[in-house]
Every structure is written in structure tokens, then in C-alpha cells.
N, C-alpha and C positions, 0 to 999 in steps of 0.2 A: 518518535514518529517516523523518522527517516528509515530506521531499521525495520519497522513493521512494513513500510512501503516497499523496501527492497525484497522482503520475503514474499509479499503479496504479488509483486511483479514477477518474481521467480516462479511462483506457483501458476500464475495465469499464463505466462509464456510457455511453461512446460505443458500446460493443459490444452494448448491449441492442437486440435486433432487433425494434423495434416494427412495422416494415413486414411482416416475415415473420409475426409473430403476428397482425396484422390480416388478412393473407391466409389464414392457417390457420383463423381464426375464420369465414371465409367460404368455406371449402373450396377455397382456391386456394394452390398452392405458387408463389410469385412467382419462384422460381428457374427455373421451367419455362415461363413465359409472358412475353410482351412483351420487354423489354430483358434479362430474366433477373436483374436485381439487385433488392434488397429495399428500395430507397429509396421516398420518398413519391410521386415521379412515376409509378413503375410501379404503386403502389397506386392512385393516382388513375385511371389508365387501365383497370386490370383488376379492381379491386374496387369503386370508386365514389368520387365526389367528396368526400362527407363523410368517408369513411375516409382518403382521401388528405390532406385538410386536417388531420385529427386526428393522423395520423402525422407530418406536417411540423411541427406544433406541438410534439409530444413530442420529436422529434429536435432541434429548436431548443432546447427546454428542457434536454435532457441535455447539449448543448454548452455552454450558458450555465452550467448547474449545475456542470459539471466545472471551468470557469474560476473561478467564484465560490468553490467549495469550496477550490480550491487557493490562491486569494487570502486566504482566511480562515486557512489552515494555514501558509502559507509567504510568503516575500518573492520578488521578482523575482530570477532569471528563471523560477522554477519554475511559476508559473501559466501562463506562455507554453508551457512544455514539456507541462504537463498538458492544455492546450487542444489542442496538437498530438496528444497521445496519444488524446484523445477522437475526433479526426478519423480517426486510424489505426484505432481500434476500430470506428468505423462502417463503414469500408471493408473491414477484415479482422477480423470478429468471431470470437472463439474459439468461440462457441456454434454457429456455422454453418460450421465448417471453413474459416474465414477468407474466406468469400465473402459480402460484404454489399452495401451501396449505394455511392454515389459521394461521400458525405461533404459534400454541399452544405448541407443543412439543419443538420447538426451544426456545420459550419464557420460558418454564419450565427450560431448560438448562441454559439460561441466569440468571434466578432467582437463580438457584442452585449455579452458579459460583459467583454471586455478592451479593446475599441476602439469604444465606443458612437458616437463621432462619425463614424467610418468607416462604421458600419452605417447611419447616417442618409443617407449618400450611395448606398450599395449597394442598399438595400431598394427605393427608388423606381425605380432603374435596372432591377432584376430584374422588378418588377411591370410596368413600362412595356413592356419587351420582350415579356413573356408576353402582355399584353393586346393588343399590336399584331400579334404573329406567331403566338401560341399554341405557340411552341417553348420548353419549359422548358429544354431543353439549350442552346439559343442564349443564353438569359438567364444561365444558370450559367456558360457559357464567357466571356461578356462581363464578368460580375462578377469571375470569377477573373482575367481579364486586367487589370481596373481596380484590383484590390485592392492590389497592391504599390505602384503609383504613388500611390494615395490615402493609404496608410499613410505614405509618405514626405512627401507634400504636407501632411499634417496635422502634421508635425513630430514624429512618434513616435520613441522611442528605437530604436536599431539592432536591438535584440532583437525588437521588434514587427515591424519591416520584414522581418527575416529570417524570422519566422514567416509573415508574409504571403506572402513569396516561396515558402516550402516548401509552404504550403497551396495556393497558386495552381498550382504545378507539379504537385502530386498530383491536384488536381481536373481540370486540363487533360489530364493523362495518362489519367485514368479516362474522359474524354469523347472519346478519340481516335476511337472507332468512331462516335460521334454526329457528330463533325466530318466524317467520310467520308460519312455518310448525308446530312448537310445539303448538302454540296457536290454530291452525286449527286441531290438532290431527293427522297430516300426517307425522310427523318426523319418520325416520327409526331408529329402535333400533339395537344394535349390538347383535350378538349371542355369548354368552360367552362360549358355549360348541360346540365342533365340528367345522366344516368348512362350510362357506357359499359358495354358487355357485359363481364362478368367472364371472365377466362381465355380470351379469344377471339382473342389475338394470337399471331403467330409469333415466332420468335427476334429478328427485327429490329424488332418493334413495328409491323409493317404491319397494315392491316385484314384481317379474316378473309376467305377467299374466299367469293364469292356461292354460295348453294345452287343446284343445277341446276334449270332451269325445269321 
């Protein structure tokens, strides 16, 4: 019973739609602008930098919280399953008809709670790629690809390596359209300074058309 409770808590924590709520507070439905998902990157582009950072922090917190609550309630492998449930909740939230974000920030929180040494390697990799390229999607793809080898290299038990593989596969699948846009040179970069115009992007995250002269 306790094990099922830990997994349910993980899913429900992961499914709290902080990005969607941030958009609504600013009069924006994130499901209709930019990439169409409710993750922090879409908040950053279409609501504002401060809101995007806040949503990312909250998403990381709910991922870490799901893992740590499960660790307090149960023994392995249930915290691993609860962490996975949190990522699933972020991507398929029951509150938004199972249409959420891409699970990256929540996954980062799960890694922080369950595999802190691995997070020490992935965090600088993510920030380095974003600072150099301004592509959050590329950074997330690279971290997803590196996650499983790092979990294995750090000598973690096979359950953790299996979680890493499952999370990586899910994040990469959710980024398949981003990969296509990166290859085609059409992926939107984030603006690291100032504020982007809210609700100003089309479905592919491209800049809005110029007004007529």
C-alpha cells in the first residue's frame, strides 16, 4: 500500500502544471503558442524570462520532492519508480487531458534526488550548451543522451541505470520534432537577455511575422 502511495504521489506531484498556470496568470494559453507544450522553455519564450526560471525551479522541485518523499516512505526500487512516475506526470498530466511538457526539468529534479553525482555532471553540460548555442532543446537532447552512460559510469545499481534509460528514451521521443527543426535550421533559440514578446510565436516556435510597412 505504501509503495502504491509513493508512486501516486510521484505522479500527482509531477502533473502539477506550473507552466500552464504561469501562462494563465499572464493571459497566455501555452498550449496554443510556441512549441505548444507547458514546459519552462515555452514559458521562457512566451511569458518571460523570470516566469520561465520560476517554472523551471518549481518543476525541478517537484521532481526532487517526488523522489525524496518516496525514499522516506519506501525502500528501493520504489523511489526509482516514483521518480519515473513524476516524469510521466509532467508529460501526461491528468489535469490538462494528458498534454503537458517534455519532462526535462522534472527529470532533472528526480536525478538530483536519486543520483546527485550524475546531476553534477549533467547540470554544467546543459548550461554550457545553452550558453553557447541558446538552444534549450539541444541541451536537453545532449543530456538525455549522456544520462544512461553516466549512470553506468558512476557505478549505480542496475535499477538506476534502467530508470536512466527509460527517462532518456522518453525525453528523446518528446524532442523528436525539435530534432527535425534543429537539422532543418528552424529551431527557435531563447533570448538570454530581456523579455520576449508573450504569445507571439507560431506552432513551431518561429518568430512572429513582421508587420506590414
